[in-house]
C-alpha positions in Angstrom: -5.3 -60.2 -11.7 -7.5 -61.4 -14.6 -7.2 -59.4 -17.8 -10.9 -58.4 -17.7 -10.4 -56.7 -14.3 -7.2 -55.0 -15.4 -8.9 -53.6 -18.5 -11.9 -52.5 -16.4 -9.7 -50.7 -13.9 -7.7 -49.0 -16.7 -10.9 -47.9 -18.4 -12.3 -46.5 -15.1 -9.1 -44.6 -14.5 -9.1 -43.1 -17.9 -12.7 -42.1 -17.6 -12.0 -40.5 -14.2 -9.0 -38.6 -15.7 -11.1 -37.3 -18.6 -13.9 -36.2 -16.2 -11.5 -34.4 -13.9 -9.9 -32.5 -16.8 -13.3 -31.6 -18.2 -14.4 -30.2 -14.8 -11.4 -27.8 -14.8 -9.7 -29.6 -11.9 -6.1 -28.8 -11.5 -3.9 -30.6 -9.1 -2.3 -28.2 -6.6 1.3 -27.6 -7.6 4.0 -29.2 -5.5 5.6 -26.8 -2.9 8.6 -25.0 -4.3 11.4 -23.8 -2.0 12.3 -20.1 -2.1 15.3 -19.4 -4.3 18.7 -19.1 -2.8 19.4 -15.4 -2.7 22.9 -14.5 -3.7 23.7 -11.2 -2.0 26.5 -8.8 -3.2 29.5 -9.2 -0.9 32.1 -7.1 -2.6 31.1 -3.8 -1.1 33.8 -1.1 -1.1 34.1 1.4 1.7 32.8 4.0 -0.6 29.7 1.9 -1.4 29.0 1.4 2.3 29.2 5.2 2.9 26.2 5.8 0.6 22.8 6.3 2.2 20.9 3.1 1.8 17.5 2.8 0.2 14.9 2.3 2.9 11.8 0.4 1.7 8.9 -0.2 4.1 6.3 -2.6 2.8 3.1 -2.9 4.8 1.5 -6.1 3.7 -2.3 -6.0 4.3 -3.4 -8.4 7.0 -0.2 -10.4 6.7 -0.1 -13.1 9.4 1.5 -16.5 9.6 -1.7 -18.7 9.5 0.5 -21.8 9.9 0.7 -20.9 13.6 -2.7 -22.6 13.8 -1.4 -26.1 14.3 -4.7 -27.8 13.8 -4.7 -26.7 10.1 -2.7 -28.7 7.6 -1.7 -27.0 4.3 -1.0 -28.7 1.0 2.0 -26.3 0.7 3.7 -23.6 2.7 1.7 -20.4 1.9 4.7 -18.2 2.8 8.0 -20.0 2.1 9.9 -16.8 1.3 8.9 -15.2 4.5 9.8 -18.3 6.5 13.2 -18.5 4.8 14.0 -14.8 5.6 13.0 -15.4 9.2 15.7 -18.0 9.6 18.5 -15.7 8.4 17.5 -12.1 9.0 16.2 -9.8 11.8 12.6 -10.7 12.5 10.0 -10.8 15.2 6.6 -9.3 16.0 4.9 -5.9 16.3 2.2 -5.5 18.9 -0.4 -4.0 16.7 -3.0 -1.6 18.2 -5.6 -2.9 15.7 -7.3 -6.2 14.8 -9.1 -7.0 11.6 -8.8 -3.4 10.3 -7.5 0.0 11.0 -4.4 0.0 8.8 -4.0 3.7 8.7 -3.6 3.7 12.5 -0.7 1.3 12.3 0.8 3.4 9.6 0.6 6.4 11.9 2.7 4.6 14.5 5.3 3.4 12.1 5.8 6.7 10.2 5.5 9.1 13.1 6.4 7.4 16.3 3.0 8.5 17.8 1.2 5.8 19.7 -2.5 5.1 19.1 -2.8 4.4 22.9 -2.8 8.2 23.3 -5.6 9.0 20.8 -9.3 8.6 21.5 -10.6 5.1 21.1 -12.0 4.4 17.6 -10.4 7.5 16.2 -8.5 7.7 12.9 -5.8 10.4 13.3 -5.4 10.9 9.6 -8.9 12.3 9.5 -8.8 14.3 12.8 -5.2 15.3 13.4 -3.0 15.4 10.3 -4.2 18.7 8.9 -0.9 20.4 8.8 2.8 19.8 8.0 3.7 16.9 10.3 7.2 15.6 11.0 7.7 12.0 9.9 10.2 9.5 8.6 9.5 11.0 5.1 10.2 14.6 6.1 13.3 13.6 8.1 14.8 11.6 5.2 13.7 14.2 2.6 15.8 16.6 4.6 18.8 14.3 4.1 18.4 14.2 0.3 16.2 11.1 0.0 13.5 10.9 -2.7 10.3 10.1 -0.7 7.5 8.1 -2.3 4.2 6.7 -0.9 2.4 3.9 -2.8 -1.1 2.7 -2.0 -3.4 0.9 -4.5 -6.6 2.5 -3.2 -8.4 5.8 -3.8 -6.3 8.9 -3.3 -9.1 10.5 -1.3 -9.6 7.7 1.2 -8.9 9.2 4.6 -7.6 12.2 2.8 -4.5 10.3 1.8 -3.1 12.7 -0.8 -3.2 15.6 1.7 -1.9 13.5 4.5 1.1 12.3 2.5 1.9 15.8 1.4 1.9 16.9 5.1 4.2 14.1 6.0 6.8 15.2 3.6 6.4 12.7 0.7 7.3 14.1 -2.7 5.1 11.6 -4.6 2.0 9.5 -3.9 1.0 6.8 -6.3 -2.7 5.9 -5.6 -5.2 3.5 -7.2 -6.0 5.9 -10.0 -2.5 5.3 -11.4 -2.6 1.5 -11.4 -3.8 -0.5 -14.4 -7.1 -2.3 -15.0 -5.2 -5.6 -15.7 -3.4 -5.5 -12.3 -6.3 -6.8 -10.2 -6.1 -10.1 -8.4 -9.6 -10.7 -7.2 -11.3 -7.5 -6.1 -8.2 -5.6 -5.4 -4.9 -4.6 -7.0 -2.4 -7.4 -6.7 0.7 -7.1 -4.6 2.9 -7.7 -7.6 1.7 -4.4 -9.0 2.8 -2.6 -5.9 6.3 -4.2 -6.0 6.6 -3.3 -9.6 6.1 0.4 -8.8 8.5 0.2 -5.9 11.2 -1.0 -8.3 10.3 1.6 -10.9 10.5 4.4 -8.5 13.9 3.4 -7.2 15.1 3.2 -10.8 13.8 6.7 -11.7 15.7 8.5 -8.9 19.5 9.0 -9.0 20.1 8.9 -5.2 18.7 7.1 -2.2 15.0 6.3 -1.9 12.6 6.1 1.0 9.5 4.3 -0.1 6.5 3.5 2.1 4.0 1.2 0.4 0.8 -0.6 1.2 -0.8 -3.7 -0.4 -4.4 -4.7 -0.9 -4.5 -8.2 -2.5 -5.2 -10.0 0.8 -7.6 -7.4 2.2 -10.9 -8.5 3.7 -13.1 -10.4 2.6 -12.0 -14.1 2.7 -15.1 -16.0 1.6 -14.5 -18.7 -1.0 -14.6 -17.4 -4.5 -12.6 -14.2 -3.9 -9.8 -15.4 -6.1 -10.3 -17.2 -9.4 -8.6 -20.3 -8.1 -7.0 -21.4 -4.8 -4.0 -23.6 -5.2 -3.5 -24.2 -1.5 -5.7 -26.8 0.2 -6.4 -26.8 3.9 -7.4 -29.9 5.9 -9.1 -29.3 9.2 -11.8 -30.4 11.5 -13.6 -27.1 10.9 -16.8 -26.8 8.8 -16.4 -26.6 5.0 -17.4 -23.0 4.9 -14.8 -22.0 7.6 -12.1 -24.1 5.9 -12.9 -22.2 2.7 -12.2 -19.0 4.5 -8.8 -20.3 5.6 -8.0 -21.5 2.1 -8.9 -18.1 0.7 -6.7 -16.3 3.2 -3.8 -18.7 2.5 -4.1 -18.0 -1.2 -3.8 -14.3 -0.6 -0.9 -14.9 1.8 1.0 -16.7 -1.0 0.5 -13.7 -3.2 2.0 -11.5 -0.6 4.9 -13.9 -0.2 5.6 -14.0 -3.9 5.7 -10.2 -3.9 8.2 -10.2 -1.1 10.3 -12.7 -3.0 10.2 -10.5 -6.1 11.3 -7.4 -4.1 14.2 -9.2 -2.3 15.4 -10.9 -5.5 15.5 -7.6 -7.3 17.5 -5.7 -4.7 19.8 -8.6 -4.0 21.1 -8.1 -7.6 21.7 -4.4 -7.2 24.9 -2.7 -6.1 22.8 -0.3 -4.0 22.7 -0.6 -0.2 19.1 -1.4 0.6 17.0 -2.2 3.6 13.6 -3.7 3.2 11.1 -3.8 6.1 8.2 -6.1 5.6 5.4 -6.4 8.1 1.7 -7.1 8.7 -0.5 -4.3 10.0 -3.0 -6.4 11.8 -4.4 -10.0 11.9 -7.2 -10.8 9.4 -10.7 -11.0 10.8 -11.2 -14.4 9.1 -14.9 -13.6 9.1 -15.6 -12.5 12.7 -13.1 -14.9 14.3 -14.7 -18.1 12.8 -11.4 -19.7 11.8 -9.7 -18.8 15.1 -12.5 -20.3 17.1 -13.3 -23.4 15.1 -9.6 -24.3 14.9 -9.3 -23.9 18.6 -6.6 -21.3 18.2 -8.5 -19.2 20.7 -11.4 -20.0 22.9 -13.1 -16.7 22.1 -12.7 -13.0 22.7 -12.3 -13.7 26.4 -9.3 -16.0 25.7 -6.6 -15.1 28.3 -4.0 -14.9 25.6 -6.1 -12.9 23.2 -3.7 -9.9 23.1 -0.6 -12.1 22.4 -2.3 -14.3 19.9 -4.4 -11.7 18.1 -2.4 -8.6 18.1 1.2 -9.7 17.3 1.9 -9.3 13.6 5.1 -10.6 11.9 8.0 -8.4 10.8 11.2 -9.2 8.9 14.0 -6.9 8.0 16.2 -7.8 5.0 19.3 -6.1 3.8 21.7 -6.7 1.0 24.7 -5.1 2.7 24.4 -5.4 6.5 26.4 -8.3 8.2 24.3 -11.4 8.9 25.7 -11.5 12.5 23.6 -8.4 13.1 20.5 -10.5 13.1 18.1 -9.8 16.0 14.7 -11.0 17.3 12.3 -8.2 17.7 9.2 -7.6 19.8 8.1 -4.0 19.8 5.2 -1.6 19.3 5.0 -0.2 15.7 5.8 3.3 17.0 9.3 2.1 17.7 9.9 0.6 14.3 10.9 3.8 12.5 13.6 4.9 15.0 14.9 1.3 14.9 15.2 1.4 11.1 16.9 4.8 11.2 19.6 3.4 13.6 20.0 0.3 11.5 20.6 2.5 8.4 22.9 4.7 10.4 20.9 7.8 9.4 20.9 10.9 11.6 17.8 11.0 13.7 16.2 13.8 15.8 15.7 14.4 19.5 12.4 12.6 19.2 13.7 9.5 17.4 16.5 9.4 19.9 14.0 9.6 22.7 11.9 6.8 21.2 15.0 4.6 20.7 15.9 5.0 24.3 12.3 4.3 25.4 12.3 1.2 23.3 15.2 -0.2 25.3 13.2 0.4 28.5 9.7 -0.4 27.3 9.7 -2.2 23.9 5.9 -2.6 23.8 3.0 -0.4 24.9 -0.1 -2.5 25.5 -3.6 -1.4 26.5 -3.8 -0.1 30.1 -5.5 -3.2 31.3 -2.2 -5.1 30.7 0.1 -2.6 32.4 0.4 -4.6 35.6 0.8 -8.0 34.0 3.4 -6.8 31.6 5.3 -4.6 34.2 4.8 -1.4 32.3 6.2 1.7 34.0 3.3 4.2 34.1 5.8 7.1 34.5 7.4 6.2 31.2 4.0 6.0 29.6 3.0 9.4 31.0 6.1 11.1 29.7 5.5 9.5 26.2 1.9 10.7 26.2 2.8 14.2 27.3 5.5 14.5 24.7 3.3 13.2 21.9 0.5 15.6 22.8 2.9 18.6 23.0 4.3 17.8 19.6 0.8 17.6 18.0 -0.2 20.8 19.6 2.9 22.6 18.5 2.4 21.5 14.9 -1.2 22.8 15.0 0.0 26.1 16.4 2.7 26.5 13.8 0.3 25.6 11.0 -2.3 28.1 12.3 0.2 30.9 12.5 1.6 30.2 9.1 -1.7 29.4 7.3 -0.5 25.9 6.2 -3.4 23.9 7.7 -5.4 22.0 5.1 -9.1 22.3 4.5 -10.8 19.0 5.1 -11.7 17.2 1.9 -9.5 19.3 -0.4 -7.7 16.2 -1.4 -5.3 18.1 -3.7 -7.8 17.9 -6.6 -9.0 20.5 -9.1 -12.3 21.0 -10.7 -15.1 18.5 -11.1 -15.0 16.7 -14.4 -17.6 17.9 -16.9 -20.5 15.6 -17.6 -20.9 12.1 -16.2 -22.2 10.8 -13.0 -19.0 10.1 -11.3 -20.3 6.9 -9.8 -18.5 3.7 -9.3 -18.7 1.2 -12.1 -18.4 -1.9 -9.9 -15.5 -3.4 -11.7 -12.5 -1.7 -10.3 -12.7 1.2 -12.6 -15.3 4.0 -12.5 -18.0 5.7 -14.5 -17.2 9.1 -16.0 -19.9 10.3 -18.4 -20.8 6.7 -19.2 -19.5 3.3 -18.2 -15.8 3.2 -18.3 -14.4 -0.1 -19.6 -11.1 -1.7 -19.1 -9.6 -3.6 -22.0 -11.5 -6.9 -22.5 -8.3 -8.8 -22.3 -7.4 -7.4 -18.9 -7.8 -10.0 -16.3 -9.0 -9.3 -12.8 -11.7 -6.7 -13.2 -14.6 -9.0 -14.1 -16.4 -10.2 -11.0 -14.5 -7.8 -8.7 -16.3 -6.8 -5.6 -15.2 -3.2 -6.2 -12.7 -1.4 -4.0 -15.2 1.4 -3.4 -17.6 -1.0 -1.7 -14.6 -2.3 0.3 -14.0 1.1 1.6 -17.3 1.1 3.3 -17.3 -2.5 4.3 -16.4 -3.2 7.9 -13.5 -5.6 8.3 -13.9 -6.7 11.9 -13.2 -3.5 13.7 -15.2 -0.7 12.1 -13.7 -1.4 8.7 -10.2 -1.2 7.5 -8.8 2.3 7.6 -6.3 1.1 5.0 -5.0 2.9 2.2 -5.4 6.2 3.8 -1.7 5.7 4.4 0.2 8.7 5.4 0.9 8.9 9.1 1.9 11.8 11.0 5.4 12.4 12.3 6.5 14.4 15.1 8.3 17.4 16.2 10.0 16.9 19.5 8.9 18.6 22.7 12.3 18.9 24.1 15.6 17.1 24.5 15.5 13.4 24.7 16.2 13.4 28.4 13.5 15.9 29.3 10.2 14.9 30.8 6.9 15.2 28.9 6.3 18.5 30.6 9.0 20.2 28.5 7.9 23.5 26.9 6.5 22.6 23.5 8.0 25.8 22.0 11.4 24.2 22.3 10.4 21.4 20.0 12.9 20.5 17.3 11.0 17.6 15.7 12.1 14.5 13.7 13.2 17.0 11.2 15.1 19.2 13.6 18.4 17.3 13.3 21.1 18.1 10.9 23.2 15.5 9.2 24.8 14.4 6.0 22.2 14.0 3.3 21.9 11.2 0.9 24.2 13.0 -1.5 26.9 13.6 1.0 25.9 17.2 1.9 24.8 18.5 5.2 21.2 19.8 5.6 18.8 20.7 8.3 15.0 21.1 8.2 12.6 23.1 10.0 11.0 22.0 13.2 7.3 21.9 12.2 6.9 19.0 9.9 10.2 18.8 8.2 9.8 21.8 5.9 7.0 20.3 3.8 5.9 23.9 3.0 6.5 24.8 -0.7 8.1 21.4 -1.5 6.8 19.9 -4.8 4.3 17.1 -4.3 3.2 14.9 -7.3 0.1 12.8 -7.3 0.7 9.7 -9.3 2.7 10.5 -12.5 1.6 14.0 -12.9 0.0 15.3 -16.1 -0.8 12.5 -18.6 1.0 13.0 -22.0 -0.5 12.9 -25.5 2.2 12.2 -28.0 -0.1 11.2 -30.9 -3.7 10.7 -31.8 -4.6 8.3 -34.6 -6.1 8.7 -37.1 -4.8 12.2 -37.5 -8.1 13.3 -38.9 -11.7 12.1 -38.9 -14.6 12.0 -41.4 -17.8 14.0 -40.9 -20.4 11.5 -39.7 -18.0 8.7 -39.4 -17.9 5.6 -41.6 -20.9 4.1 -43.4 -22.3 3.0 -40.0 -21.6 6.3 -38.3 -18.7 5.0 -36.3 -15.5 6.7 -35.5 -12.6 5.5 -33.3 -9.7 7.4 -31.9 -6.6 6.0 -30.3 -4.6 8.2 -28.0 -0.9 7.4 -27.6 1.3 8.8 -24.8 1.3 7.9 -21.1 1.4 7.2 -18.4 -2.2 5.9 -18.5 -4.0 4.1 -15.7 -7.4 3.4 -14.1 -8.1 7.1 -13.7 -7.4 8.1 -17.3 -10.4 9.2 -19.4 -10.4 10.7 -22.8 -12.4 14.0 -23.1 -13.7 15.3 -26.4 -14.6 19.0 -26.5 -14.6 19.0 -22.7 -17.0 16.0 -22.3 -15.9 12.5 -21.0 -16.1 9.6 -23.3 -16.3 5.9 -22.7 -12.6 5.0 -22.7 -10.9 1.7 -23.1 -7.5 1.3 -21.5 -5.3 -0.7 -23.8 -1.9 -0.1 -22.2 0.0 2.4 -20.1 0.7 4.2 -23.4 -2.6 3.7 -25.3 -6.3 4.6 -24.8 -9.1 4.2 -27.3 -12.6 5.7 -27.6 -15.5 5.0 -29.9 -17.1 8.3 -30.8 -20.8 8.8 -31.2 -22.0 10.0 -34.6 -23.2 13.2 -33.1 -19.7 14.3 -32.3 -18.5 14.3 -35.9 -21.8 15.2 -37.6 -21.2 18.9 -37.7 -17.8 19.5 -36.1 -14.8 20.8 -38.0 -12.4 20.1 -35.1 -12.4 17.9 -32.0 -10.4 19.0 -28.9 -8.9 15.8 -27.5 -7.6 15.7 -23.9 -6.8 13.0 -21.3 -7.7 13.7 -17.8 -7.1 11.7 -14.6 -10.5 11.5 -12.9 -11.2 9.9 -9.5 -14.2 7.9 -8.4 -15.8 11.1 -7.1 -15.6 12.6 -10.6 -12.9 15.1 -9.7 -10.0 15.9 -12.0 -6.6 15.1 -10.6 -4.5 16.0 -13.7 -5.0 16.9 -17.4 -3.0 16.7 -20.5 -2.6 19.3 -23.2 -5.4 19.6 -25.7 -4.8 18.1 -29.2 -6.9 19.3 -32.1 -8.1 16.6 -34.5 -9.7 17.9 -37.8 -13.0 16.5 -39.0 -13.2 16.6 -42.8 -15.9 16.1 -45.3 -15.6 12.7 -47.0 -14.4 13.0 -50.6 -16.4 11.2 -53.3 
């Protein structure tokens, strides 16, 4: 090639490289294989006698989009999940929901109740879980487990804080207790949820049962949801629809990284642990656009719609169970809880025993229209339905007679915060007596679509009932061999069994809901602490410009924490989990001799969830 043409080509290449760098273009990173997980193998007989940690992580809208063969991905969006599939028990859950309705899937997993027996379009957390209700949480709490629920959404959504208390959880960490810098797009990132799972297991001395939700890959999936997509999709679909697929794949990779972090952590611990990871429902992918344009389905009348659009992935990892125990699963979510109990060799109840037996006979319960095609025994279905209804009725009766039913909307909150509008700020935090601001260096809040709006936004199926978490559990209506017509008064419930608890003792719990009555229940991290306020004193009128600033040190501070001065909320800047700051208006220090400083946890409805002690800060006349 002549020198002139070579120099021209080199110049053009350099010019193109400069232009690409100036435009912010970043080449997608090369796919990285998941790490080889080294699992502890030197378990002693004493180690294996310990009750294992049981961690159930519901990954929002998690589904293997690589099943759409007409789509080509620049890298595997879920390499860790695929690696675990090859070595550990995995399979599918026949979800009762599509595109939304997370709370209803949770109900099945935690309680064993089937959504097939509730009214269509109902949300049982709102209509039925108004009283102590037997569940995996109450059953395991009766065996000495520390039971924690984690969900990065508002504590009041679907009355979550009350529902979780009724289910027997001892702690519920909701959105108000996450940090402003933990957003990934419009929602809290999955990493933040995993971080709290790890922290909660570290804080308790014995075995843990943790049920957690995620939100990072929640609807919507339009391009621009995340700051940058590093996964490219090639397809014959329109550009807009391809963009939806790319956005979903990006969120999927976030979920996969969180799964990897969780597994890597517990693979290094000498604590027997079982991790159950599953998707609650398929993503709507904007009213089926991706599914249709990719030819994955022909439409809602596709003959394989149920199989293709309602089977969500599940994988069960353990750091101590033998690998030869690997199974391939296909079940309804209502059978997952009893399956995990058996896997962990934990004592069950007559109801979990019944469900385990039913699973062997009828692993999935589809809609009625599929009974014939799937050879479903209607007598088994009727027994299941009768038993479930008897259990729910018994729990209502016991609550009514003991006065333990909750008042709708109570939410476990105290008084309304003084002052302020209580509205949503539109950036993942909220307004309390003025615009509440997150630290300017905290990534993720700017440009967020706001989780409050998301709560009212329909996914694909009347909105996502997510984050209400909590699901009911059950008291049994008789022995496992009895028909559904058993006298409900003979119920013993999930919590009716006795067995060795997580600390080696033997315990039994009461029939109606696992003895949640009177048990301590902590929302988030309880009362915030003030350890120090700086400066220790202020000057009347502030500085030469009338400004005064206070920094409050203590913890544990999150999105819901607001500094109150003399009972009035102030514009608060979150600096860290141990530090908040406020800029005080001149009027506050103009005539005061003392300021009463307090930190309150306030929700998006301007209700106080918890409050610190009051610290008095003197205001002194400036010495000349």
